[in-house]
N, C-alpha and C positions, 0 to 999 in steps of 0.2 A: 446636546440635550438628552443623550441616551439615558443617563440615570434618572431623568425626570419623566420622559415620555416613552421609553422602551424602544426596541428596534423597529417595530412596524411604524409606530408614531413618528420616530425620527426620520425614517425613509420617506414616509408620505409628506412630511414637512419639507424635506429636501426637494422632492419631486414637485410639490406645489410652488415653492419659491423659484424653481427652474422653469416654471411655465408649462409644466406637463399637464395633461388633462386628467386631474385627480378630482373625484367627487368631493364637494365641500363637506367639512365636518369640524369636529373639535376633539380635544384629548383630555380625558380625566387623568391627572398625573399620578405618578407612583406615590405621591404624598398621601393621597386618599387611601391607597392600599396599605401604606405603612400604618396609618391610624387605625384602620379596621383590624389588620393583622396583629398590631401591638396589643389589642384588647382580646385577641382570640386565644392567647395562651399556647403558642406553638413551641415554646422553649424545649419541652420534654421530647417532642417529635424531632426537632432539629438535632438534639443531642443524640437521640437514637439513630437518626440517619447518618450522622457523622461516624458512627461505629458499625454501620452495615456495609458489607461487601457489595461492590457493584453488580456482581453476578447473582446475588441472592434476591431474585425477583419476587419471590413470595413475601419475604420480609419487607421489601421496598413497597410492594403494593399495599400491605397492611398499614404501614406507616402513612402512605399517601392517603388512604381512606380516612385515617384519623385526622390528618391535616385538613382535608376537604370539609369534614364535618365541623371542625372547629371554626373554619373561616365562614361557612354558611350560617353558623349559629351566632356569629359575632354581630352585635348591633351596628348599623350604619349611622354615623353621626348626622344630626338633623341638617347641618349646613351642606354636607355632601349630598344627602338625599334631595334636598331642595334644589341644589344646583343642577343635578342630573335631570330632575323632573322638568324644570323650567327650560332646559336646553333641548329636550327631546323633540325631534321633528315628527312629521306625519308618518313616514316609514323610513327606518334607519337600519343600518348594519352596525352591530355592536361587536367590536373585535378586540381580542386580547393583544397586548403589546408588552412583552416581557423585556427586562433589561438584558437578559441573556438569550437573544434570538436575532436572527437576520444578521449575524456577525460574520466577519470574513472567514472564520475557521469553523463555525458551527451554525447551520441554518435554523435548527429547531423547527423545521417545517411541520406545521400542523400539531405541535405539541400542546398548545393552549387552544381554547375554544373560541369560535365565532358564531354569532347568532344573526341570522338574516331576516329582513322584512319584519322588524320589531315595531309594533305600533302601540302608541300610548305611553304616558309617563311612567305608570307603574310597571308596565312590561319592560320598559327600558331599564329602570332601576333593578328589576329582577335579573335581567340579562347581565347587567354590570356585576351584580353579586356573583352570578354563576361564572363569569369570566375570572373574577378574583379566585374563586375556588378552583378553577381549571389550572391554575399554576401548580396544583397538587394532584393532577390526574396521574394514574399509574404510569402512563407513557412518558409524561414530562419528568417525573421523578427518576424513572429508569434511564431516560436519556441524559439527564444531568449527571447521574451517578456514573454512567458509562464514559462521559466526557470529562470527568473530574472537576465538575463545577460545584462550588459551595452552595447548597440549597438556601442557606440563610442570607446569602448575598444577592439573591435574585428577587426582584420586585416587579409588580405588574401595573402598567397603565392600561387604560381602556380608550380605544378610538371609537368615536360615534360619528358615522358618516351618513349622508343621504344615500338611500338605497337606489342602486341602479337596477331597473327592471329590464334585464338584458334579454335580447332575442338570441344572441349567440355570445358565448364566453369561453374562456379557457386559460391556458398558460403558454408562456413564450420564454424560451431560453435564448440568450444572445450569443451563446457558444454551444456547440453540439455536446450535450452532456454524456453521450455514449462514446463518441470517437475522440472528444477533446478538441476538435477543430475550432479555433477562434473565429469569430465574426460570421459563422454559419448559424443562421437563426433557425430554431426548431419550434414549431407551433402545434399545439393540440387544441382542437376546438370542437364544441358540441352545442346544440340548441339549448336555450334556457340559461339558468344560472351556472356560474363556473364551478360550483361545488361538485357537480357530477363528474367533471374532468379531474379536479384535484383529488377527489376521494378515490378515483379509480373505479367508480360504479358504472362507467360507460366506456365502450370502445370508441374513441373519438376519431375525427378526421385528423390526419397527421400531414404536416407540410414541412419541407426543408427549403430554406432560401439561402442562396449563395451570398458571399460578401458583395457581389455585384448586383444583388437584389433580383436574381433570376430564380424562379421556382424550379428546383432540381429534383424534388421528390413530392409526390402527392399520393397518399394512401387513405382511402375513405373507410371510416369505421361504420358499424351498423347503427350506432346512435339510437338504440332502442329505448333509452330512458332519458328523461329530462327532468331537472329540478325547476319548479315554478313557484312563484309567490302566491299565497292565498289572500283573498280580499280582506279578511279580518286580522291578518298577521300570520307569520310563520311561513313554512314552505311545505311542499309535498313532492314526492317522486311520482312522475307521471310516465306510464308506459306509452311509447310512441309507436304507432303502427305505420307501415308503409302506406302512403296515400298518393293520389294522383298529383301531378306536378302543378300545384296551385299556389306555390310560394310559401306554404306552411312547413312545419317541421318535417324535413325530408330525411330519408335513410337510404342506405345502399348506394345507388348510382349518382346521387347529387351531393356535392360538397355544401357544407353550411356556410362557407366563406367564398366570396368571389376572388378571382386572382388579384383584383385591385385592392381588396381588403387585406389579403395576405401580404402584399407588398407594402401597404400602408402600415400594417403592424410591424413588419420587419424594419421599416424606416424609423418608427417610433422606438423600437428596441435599440436601434443603433444610437439614437439620441440619448436614451437612458444610459447605455454603456459608456458613451463618450463623456457624459456628465460625471459618472462615478469613476471612470478610468479603469473599470474592470468588468468582466462578464456578469450579467444579471439574470436572475430567475424572476420573471414578472407574471402577474395575473392581470387580465384585461377583460373588458366587457363592451359589447356594442348594443345600444338600446334601440327602441323601435324607430327612432328618427335617423338611425345610421351613425349616431355620434359614438366615437371610440373613446373609452375611458380606461385609465390605468389605475388599478386598485391596489397594486402592491409591487414592490421591487426589493430584492435582497440579493446579496452576492451568491454566486454558484460556488459552493464550498467543496465540491467533489473533483474539480478540475485539477490535474497535476500541474504544479507551477512550471512556468516556461524558463528555459535557460536565458540568461541575459547575453546580449552581445551582437553577433554578427548579422549583416544584411543577407537577404536571399534565403532560400530554403536550405536548412541544415538538418543533418541526420545525427541523432544522438543515441548511443548504445549504452544501456544501463550496466555499467561495470559492477556496481554494488550487487545487483541481483544475480549477475553471472557468477559472482563469488559466493552466492548463497546468503548474502547479507540483506535481510529485509528491513532491518532497523536503520534509522538515520546514522550518519557518521558525525562525530563531534567536530567542531571547527578546527581543533588542533589536528585531528585525524585527516581532515581535508587538506590542511596546510601541508602535512607530512607527505601526502600523496602527490600534491602539486610539486613539492620539492624533489621527491623521488623521480617524478616524470621529467623534470628539467634535466636530469642526468642521462636520459635515454640517448640523446645525441652523442654522448661520450662513447657509447658502444660502437658507433661506426665512425669514430675519429673526428667528430665535430665538437665545437665548444658547448658548454652547459647552456641550455635554453635556446639552442639553435633550432627554432621551429619556424615554419612559414607563418608570417604575421607576428613573430616575436614572442608568442605565448604558447604554453602547453595546451594541447587540444582537450582540455578537461572543463567540465561545467558541473555545478553542484546544485541544481534545482531540487527543492525538497530535502536538502541536506543529504542527498545521495550523489555518488560519483557517476557522471556520464562522460563518455568519450565522444568527441565530435569526430565521426567517421565519414563525413561528407566526402573528403578526398579519397578515402578507400572506396566508397560507393561509386565514385566517378572515374575510377581507375580500372582498367581491364585486369591488371594483376591483382588489385585489391578484391575485385569481385570473384576472382578465381580462388584466392587463397583464404580470405577471412571467413567466409561462410563455411568452408571446409574445416577450418579450425574449430568453429562453433559447433559443427556436427558432433564433435567429440565432447565438448564441455557444456553447451547450451543449445540443444537441438532446435527448440522452438524459436529462438532468436534467429537462427540460420534460416528457417523457413520464412520468417517475417521479412528479413533483409532481402532474400531472393524475390519476394513478392514486390519489392520496390524497384527491381531492375527495369521494369517497363514504364516507370514514371518518367514522362518526358522532361520533367523539371530536374531530373537527375541523370541527364544524358552524359555519356562518356566525355571527359575532357582530357584524359590521359590514356589514349588508346594503346600506346606502346608500353610493353612490359620492361623496357630497357632500364628506366630509372630505378625501378624496384630491384631488378637483377643486379644493377651496379651497387646498390646499398647492401644487398645480401652478399655479394662477392667481397665487398670491403670488410664486412663483419667476419666472413669465413676466413679471409686472409689474416685479419688482425688477430683472431683467436685460434688460428691454425686448425680449424674445424675439420677439413677433409682428412688430414693426417690423423687427427685424434679419433675420428670416426672409425678408420681402419684399425687403429690401435685398440679401440674398445672392442671391436669384433674379434680381433686376434687374441688379445689379452684383457679380459673384462676387469681383472684386478686393477688395471691402471685407472679405470674410472673411479673405483673406490678410493684409490690414493689421491686422485685429483679432487674429489669431493671433500675429503678430509683436509687437503691443503687449502681449499677455498675457505672452509670453516675456520681454520687456524688464522688465516690472513684477515678474515672479517672480524674475528674476536680481537685481534691486535688493533685493528682500526677503531673498534668501538671503545676500547679502554680509554677513559678520560685521564688527562694529565692531573697530577696531584695538586691540591691547593687552588682549584679554580674559583674565581668569583662567579656570581650568578650570571653576569654578562658573558663571561668566558664559557660558561656551560652552554648558553644559548648559541654561541659561536661554534662550539664543538658539535652540537646537535645539527646545526645547519650544514656544517662542513661534511659530516658523516652522511647525511641523507642526500646531499646534492652531488657528492663526488665519490664516496667510498664504498657504496654497497652495490647498487645496480650494475655498475661496470664489471663486477666480479662474476656475475651470474652466467654469462655465456661460457665460462670455463667449465661449467657443469653440464652444459647442453649436449656435448657429443655423446655421452653415455646413453641417456634415455632416447636421444634421437636415433642412435645406432640400433637400440632395442626396437623402436618403432619401425625402422626400415627393415629389420629382420622379420618382424611380424608381417609387414607388407609383402616381403619377398615370399614368405611361406604362403600367404594368402594367394599370391599370384600363381605359385606352383600348384596350389590345391584347387585352382579355379575349376568349378564344375564337380568337385569331389568333396566339398565341405558344406555342411548344413548350417542354417542360420544359428548363430550363438556358439558354435563349436570353437571357432577361432578365439573368441573372447574368453572362453572357458579356460584357455591356456594361461590366462593372467590371474587366475585365482591363487590365493596364498603366495603372493609375490615376496621374495626376499628383498632386502635392501630398501624397504619402504619405511621411512622414518615415522609416518603416522601409524602404521601397523605395529611397529616396534614399540611405540609409545603406549598403544592400547594393551599390548601384551605385557609390558612392564607394569602397568597398573593392575592387570589381572593377577600377575604373580605376587604383587604386593598384597592384594586382597587375600590370596590363599595363605600367605604368612600371617596376616592379621586374623584370619578365621581361626588359626591354630592357637591364638593367644586370647584367652577368655576375657580379660579386662578390655582389650581392644575391640573384640567382637561385640561385647556388651555395649560399649560406647556408641557403636554404629547401629545398634538394633532398635533404638527407640524411635518414636514418631518424629523427633526433631534432631537436627545435627548437633553433635557435641559442642559445648562451649567451654572456655577456660582451658585448664591444663589437660593435655591429652595423655592417655596411657603411654608408657615408654615405647612399646613396639609400634603402636600406631604413629606416634610422633616421629620415630626413626624412619618408618616406611614413607611417610608423607614428606619428610625433609629430603630424603634421598631422591624421591620422584621429582619433587619441585626443583632440586638442584640441576636436574637434567632437562626437565620439561616445563619448568615454572614460567617460561616466557610465553607459553601458549595460552589461549583463552577462547571463549565463545566470542564471535565477532572480532577475531584477533587482528584483522587487517586495519582496524581503527586504533591508532595510537592512543586515543583518549579513553579506551576501555581498560579497566583493571585486568592485570594478568592473574593467572592462577597463583603466582607467588604473592600477589597483593591480597587476593581473596581466595583461599583454597576451598570455599564452601562447595563449589561445583565438583571438585575432585573428591571431597568427602562424600558428596551425594552419590557419585558413581561407585565409590567403594562400598557404600551401604547397599546399593542395588546389586552389586556383585555378590555380596554376602547372602542375599536373598535367593540367589540362583542355586537351586537344588539339583537340577538335572545335569549330570556330568556331560551329557552329549551336547549341551548348549554352551558349555564353557568356551570362552574365546580362543584359548590355545588349542582346544580340541577341534573347534570349527576351522581354525586357520590350518591346522595340520591336515584335516580332512580335505580342505580346499586345495592344498598343495599336492596331496596324493591324487585327487581327481584331475588336477592340471597335468601332472606327469603322465597319468593314464591317457589323457586326451592327446598328449604329445605322441605317445606310442601308437595310439589308434590312427592319428592323422598321418604319421610317418609310414605305417604299414599300408594305409589306403593309397598313398602316393606312389608306391612301387619301390623297387630296389634302389637304383641310383638316385632318383628324385627324392625318395624317402629319406636317404641319408642327409641330403641338403635340408629338407624340411625339418628333420630332427635337430640338426645343428642350429638352424635359424630360430626355431622355437625355444631351444635351450638358451640361446643368447638373448632372446627377447625377455625371457623370465629373469635372467641375471641382471639385465640393464634397465628395463622399463621402470622398476621401482624407484630409481634415482630421480624421477620426475618431480617428486615431492620435496627434494632438498632445496631448490631455490626459494620456495615459499618459506620453508623452515628457517633459512638463514635471514630472509627478509623480516620475518616475525621476531627473530632474535634481535635484530637491529632495532626494530620498533620498540621492543620491550626495554632495551637499555636506554634508548633516547627518552622513553616515557619516564624512566627513573630519574634522569637528569632534569627533565622539565618539572617533575613532581617536587624535586628539591627546591627549585626556584619558586614553585607555588607556595611551599611552606613559608618561605621568606616574605613573599608578597602578602600572604594572609596575616603574618605577624605584624606587618606594618599597616594593616587596615585597608590595603588597596584592593584586596579581594576578601569576600566574606568567608571563604573556606579554601584550603589548599587545592582541592579538586577543581575549583572554579577555573584554574589555569587552563584546563582542557576545553573550556568554552571560548577560548581565545586562539587566535593564530599567533605565530611567533613574533611578528612585528608588533602586535598589540601587547604581548608580554614584555617586549623591550620598552614600549611606552610606559607600561606599569612600573618597570624598574626605574624609569625616569621620573616617577612621581604621579602619573596619571591614574586617577581612581577609575577602575574598570568595573565596579560592582553593578552599575546600572546596565552596562552593555552585557555583562554576564547574565543578569536577570532576564533581559529580553531574549538572549540566545537560548537560555535554558527553557523559557516558555515555548519558544518555537520548537526546540528539540522534543519536549514532552508532547506537543501537539503532533509532531511527525511520528512519534512512537506509536500513536494511535492509528496512523494511516494503514489501511489494509490492502489497497490495490496499488500496485506499482507497474508502470509501463516497461516492457522489455526494451522497446525502441520508441523514441519520441522525436517527432519532427518539430521544427522551430515554430510552426504555426499552431502547435498544441495537439496535432493529430497523433493518435496512437495507431500506427498502421495495422497492428494486430486486430483492432476493433473494426477497421474499415475493410481490410482484405480477408474477411471471413469466408471460408468455403461454404457453398450452398448446403443447406441442412441435409443430413443423411436421409436417404430414402426410407420411408416408414416412420420417421420421427414426427412427433407433434411439433407444429411450428407456431410461432407467435412473433411478437415484436421484441427485438433485443433491447434491453433496458439498462443493464449494468454488465460491463464486460467481464470476461473470465469464464473458466470452465470448472465444474465440480461434479464428481461422481459420488453419490451417497445414497442414503436411505430416505425415501419419501415419507412425509407425515402429512396426510390430508386433514386439514383443519377447516371446519365449516363455521365455527364460532370461536373467537379467541377467549371467551370467558371460561376460565377453568382449564383451558387447553395446556398441554405440556409438550415441550419440544426438547428432545435430547440435544446436547451440543453437537453441531455438525449436520443434523438432519436437515433435509430440504423441505421447506414449508411450501405446501401446495394449497392454495386458497382460492375461493371464488373472486374476491377482491379484498383490498386492505385499506382501511382508513387509519387515522392516527392511533385508534385504540389498539391496533395490532402491534404497535412499536415494540413493547417489551419482548415479544417473541423473536424479533429480529436480532436481539442480543446473542442468541444461541444458534440461530439459523445458519446453515452453511450456504444456502442458496434459496432463491424464491421463484415460484411459478404461480402466476395468477391467470384466471380465466378472463378477467376484464382488465380495463385500464390501458393507458398509453405510456410511452417512454417518459412522460413528464408527470404522471400521476404520483400521488404521495408515496405509494409503495416503492415505485421505481426510484424516486429521489432518495428515500431512506436506504434502500439497498445499495445505491452508489455511495452514499455517505458512510455506510458500514463496510463497504468494499466487498460485498458478496455478489456473485453472479445472479442475474435476474432475467427472466423471460416473461412478458405479460401478454395479455390478449390471446391466450392459448385455449381454443375452444374445447369445452367439456373436460378440462384438465382434472377436475375433482372426481369425475366419474371414470375417466380412462386411466387414471393413475390410482394405485391402491397403497394404503399405508403399509410400510415395510418393504415395498418394491424398490429395487435398485434402479436409479435413473441417473442420467447425465444431463446437467443443465449447461448449455452453451450460451452464455449471455452475449456472446459476440455475434453469432450467426442467427440467434433466435430459435434454436432447435432444442427440443427435449427428447432425449433418446431413452427408450424404455427397455429394461431387461424383462424377460418373461415374469409375470407376477408370481409371487410365492404365497404360501399360507400366511395370512396377515391378520392382525387384530382389526376391529372396526375403526372407522375414522373417528377422530375426536369431535 
């Protein structure tokens, strides 16, 4: 009934039918809103909104104000007004219930208005009218724009319920919204009505209850303010002073909930979660008689999805993030990686797919690739090797994994390093790595020859036979990715591995004689690095384009050129793409267009190069400077080492420079293979779209290869593609990704936070992550301006602050708990947040550099600078 009663109304109906303690009430359906809005004349506003960018908050706010005024001025039909007046109770809560709220992927928490303790028929009708208008608050319009939701498709119902005159109220999450741990209940509570907790106007009592219903954390807030009902209707904020222990509103040392009430709430939360089958964000109240009421439940939308599958605690490493890929991976890209991974056993002489359990240790929650590294974490050799590898490529993940070594649930099951050594020895013998290591050190040119040989062999294997049918093209793609690419890569390894060993040897010989950073300085301006060569090739193309007036003019405008390109520009672009057109942004995803498919990124880089006027900043100049500095550092370190040792150091560092650059070649060849296989699959997509089995050729990348085969057999895959694309677009908006994820939903990085830095401001961690940026202290959101990436520092935030969150890089609040509105929205937008930071708006100044650690609850201040006054 969502289209008829909205998200809140539907959920309250579900809870009532399930026998949950929901205050009785009724729902004024969306049909009433449709009739009123239909007469309001919103068409011009809706048309303007459809043409307004999501980031243009000023224009959105102006249009929202016009829409509110139109709805408030529209007449209410007599039958609707009479129905509302006749149904109004003695004291009720009038609550908005939009069709786009409390959804699995967008909570819309607090975006529309609620009116509490409304008394009298006329007052109820007025509150209903204001609820309708609240569909067009600035915050609701900005939120819908940010989430890509059609304004005209959203309608509003109104829930009217008996008012619960609560003694204590608050919010409860049935999974920990900060750490992600499932079935760990988090409760924030304060005396009076729940509005004080939800709005973040009070520092509430905070409780955490384990899955076994044991209270594992109890942190008492000051609770200096309570929202209470007024006798004639409406509510007031009442300041609460510390008073003797007489059972009235207590602060400081006494909790507003007993342990029995906390556990009863947790049990109720578990019932709600079991009924829905997913973690829930609930609001609750306890009246003067001690009766517990449930006033709202909605999905927790900020939790990262769990991997499906195996029993017991598992550890998943975010491979996507380690590759610098924040965006989701297309279904075809995921299929390609699974297929490539199935060929890993070939490297050490095992059949394709020879994995413990029979499947590759990959999972794809949230359309990102995660590797199941539980076996590595429970192996002595894995613990010794894997974090050290990450120290080079993804340092923070290495820290997080080492923090799990003491978890008793991940005790060692493979204490002997022998199995790992046997596998390594098998690979070393199979690919003759020891001999080739020596060869690379003695004659570095052999590594160059071997890299070229691997490239030639891979290109031969990628070439498709002539005259293939679509089914044969798919067979070719599967054959290449499952057997013909990855097993070639160890042939390249001896060169860069020898370079790394030489660098390590030099470091050992220089122990005690080298300063931090000096050894790595030797790796500046490396030769034989395909990525650097690509960048320099593009720069040299830009210099030739600059010398040609028509080409330079084509790239000098505000927009990229379209249509026929000038001859020199066309020639340079064609030659560059012939060699590097297989590359792309997010290139590890086979489903992403290559530069040869869409060269706009390359044209944009060329245009930026043409704007570079300072010769000292030219890429080739900087590369040459880096190479000279590296050679100078080699000389410096060799002299510092002494005569005989210095000669060895010089030799080792020169070999490191010659060989380490080849480390980029395996990925380059892998991307080359993915680009060619993409071309083959795209050809099949054209045929399927021509037959009407796909809406467009590119839709083929929203399928895995087995589903493409089914489409060739006549299965219409358009509905499946539409669902996948909607999920993909939703995941594109996700801003927070876990580096490491446990199978119970826990993000170890959020749990294993270091204690706050000495001297830092401390509060409650509310949204994980760390950001260093410029603070903007805002005391009133009306008219406030926040530059993109600035850190919003506020006394507290209610839903009216939401538009500022669109550009905020992080959030610091003086008041509120981890479940207050500001914390919920910060998590939904994926920005770090710390709440309950005492005197934050006076101790932090606008313009000051601060670091917000939403994982540990610390706000670290740089010394204040001269700054403009607070907004």
